[in-house]
N, C-alpha and C positions, 0 to 999 in steps of 0.2 A: 427332731434331729436324731440321726442314728448314732448309737453309742459305738465308737470304733472298736472297743474291747470285744463286742459281740462278734466281730468279724475275725478275731484271732482264732486260728485252728486250735482244736484241743490237742492234736498231735501233728507235728510237722517233721518229716524226715527228709534229709538232703544227702544224697551221694553216700549212703551208708554201705560200708563194706565190713565183712566179717569172715574170719577163717579160724579153724581149730588148729592151734599150734602152728606147725610148719606145713600143714596140708594145703590143698588147693583152695582157692577162694570159694566160700559157700554163698556169700552175698557180695554183690559188687555194684555200686551205683544205684541203690534202692532209693526211689523218690516217691513220696505220697503225702497227702494231708488228710486228716480226719476232722470233720466239722460237727458241730452240735446236731444231734438227731440223726446223724448218718449211720448206716449199718454197712460196713465195708466187708465183703466176703473175700477171702484169700484162698485160692485153690493152687494145687501143684503136686508134683510127684513126690513119693516118699524120698526123704533125704534132700529135698530142694531147699530147705532152710526155713520153713514156715514157723516151726516152734522156736527156732533160734531168733527169728525176727521179733516174736512176742517177748522173748526174754531180754532182747536188746532194748525194747521199749520200756521195760521195767527197770533197766539198769542191772539186771542179773548177769549179763554178759557185757563185755566191753568191745566196742567196734574197733576195727583196724583203721578206719577212716570214716569221715562223714559226721553229721550232727543229728541229734534228737532234741526236739523242743517239745515240752509238755506244758500246756496251758500258758504258752507265751514265754516260758522260761527255758533257756538253753541248759541242757543237762549233760555235763561232761564226766562227772564222777559221782561217787556215793553221796557226798554231801549235798549235791544238787538233786539227786533222785529221792533221797530219803523223805523230805517233807511233802512230796507230791504222791508218794505211793498209796497213801490212804484214799486218794481220789480215783485210783485205778484198781479194778478187780481183775485178777488173772486166774483163769481156770487152766490148770496144767493138763497136759495130755494124759498123764498117768494119775488117776485119782489117788493112788496110794501115796503119792508125794504130797497130798494135801490134807489127808485125814489123819489126825493124831490124837484126838480126844477119845475117852472111853465109850461114850454114847453119841448117837446122832444129834440129840438135842444139845449136848455140851459142845460138839464140834461146830454146829451152826451158830451157837451163842458166843463162841470165842472171839470172833471179829468185833461184833457190836460191843461186847464188854470192854475190849481194849480201846474202843473208840470213846469210852466214857459214859455210855448209856447206863441208866439205873437197872437193877435186876428186874424190876417190874416192866420197864420199857423193853428190855431184852426178851423177856418171856413173850410179850406181844409180837415182837419182830420175828422171833423163831416160829411161833405158832402160825403167823400169816405166811411166812416164806415156805414152810413145809406144806401147808395147805395148798398154796398156789401150785406147787409141784406134785401134788398128790402123794406126799410122803408123810402125812401126819401119823400114820400107823407105825412108822419106823422110829418115832421120837426116842423111845427108850431102848432101841436095839443097839447092842454093841457094834461099833463100826467094823471090827474085824470079822463079824459074822455076816456082813452084807455080801450080796452077789456083786459081780462086776458092774452090772447096770445100776444097781442101787447105790454103789459107791460113787459112780459117775454123777448121779442125780443129787446125792447129798453134797458132794464137792461143789456142784453148781449152786446149791442152796446156801452153802457157806459164803460163797462169793457175793451172791445177791443180797444176803442179809446185811452186808456192810453198806449197801446203797451207794456204790461209787458213782462218779460222774461218767466214767468210761469203763467198758467191759472189754477185756481181751480174752476170747474164748477159743481154746484149742480143742477142736473136735468135740463140741458139746453134746452130740448125739451118739457118740461111739458107745456100743454095748447096750443101748436103750432099745426096748421093744417098741412096736409100732405105736401103741397108746402113749407111752412115755415120750416118744419123739414128737407126737402131736401136741402133748401138753407143753413141752419145751418150746416148740415153734410158736404156739399161741402166746405163751408168756413173753418170749422175746419180742414178738410183734407189738405187744402192749406196753413195753417198757420205754421210758423216755431217754434212756442213756444212749450215747453214741457207742458203737461197737466195732471191733475188728474180729471177724469170725473166720477161723481157719477150719476148713472141712473138706473131706473127700467126697461128700455127698452132693452132687449137683442139684438134685431135686430140693434138698433142704436149703441150699444157698439161693436157689431161685425163689423160694418162699419167703426167706427172711432178709436177704441182702438188698439194699437199695442200689448197690453196684458191686461188681465182682472183678477182681484182678487175678491174673495168673502169675505165680512165681516160677520163672523159668530162666535157666542160665544166669542165676544170681540176681535177676532184676524183676520188678513187677511190670506187667504189660497187660493190655486189654485182652479179655477172653476172646478167643477166635470164634467167629460165627459158624455154627454147625448148620450146614445146609442139607436139606433132605436129598437122598439119592433117588434120582429119577430112573425108573426101570422101563425098558422098552416093552411094549405090549406084544 
């Protein structure tokens, strides 16, 4: 007999609306579900609300209307989100918002230590995570001395080290060179977690996403089909 709990979406959003102060609505009527093992790509123009959507899913912003359910729990305010945040890893668009420890190794270790792992366990988690991303050589590097691409990759390592159930990734390949992008793509394809992946890179989304939605005019919609242009001979 199927366990009905397995069918509950990890994330369910209904009629979500959001605006900054008294400005025009940024999101209005957003609807979607994320299920186990799914990698949902989200594309859209600059300023369309993609980053705001991820922050709403973490309870870092409050919606003007609509509901967010995480793991079957309706989340309306901080007390609802707080016990569930450990199951969701958010990669911010700006890596400087995420790196705050003196060295790369300490930064990646911060999350697992706060999850209660022993120091020996954390050393193993950090070593594996950095190795998977090709960052082992940066372990002792001060975070403020990293390049933009290195900061991006280390921020992702910090999220993955916590082994969350769901990943919310805001432009995970920004500032990465071609080799680093390929490593991140292979890594994400091999991970069991469900994901919401925001990206401007259509090739990257085609590689990693099981489906992709377009955020336009405040709502999520199916990506338009791009048809080849036929030229007369």
